[in-house]
C-alpha positions, 0 to 999 in steps of 0.5 A: 870836098874830097880827100884828094883835094886836101892831101898833097900828092907825094908820088915820088915818095909813094913810088919809092915805098912801093918799089922797096916793098916789091923788092924786099928780100925773101925771109930765110927758111920760108920756102921748102924744097919741092921734093920734100913737099911732094913726099909729105903730100904723098904720105898724107894721101896714103894715110887718108886712103888707108882703110879704117881700123876695124871696130870691136865687135859687141 
């Protein structure tokens, strides 16, 4: 006996739940501006490309 034989089919309820999840409003403040992200990424890249600090001579 499988689960599909036991559980009743609730397609209309499940369809409503899935639609509500797909159409959920976006949380405020989650997405950043593209220009700001590009600037931060560029600054991080410049920091990685900078030469290492010289080590003190022994």
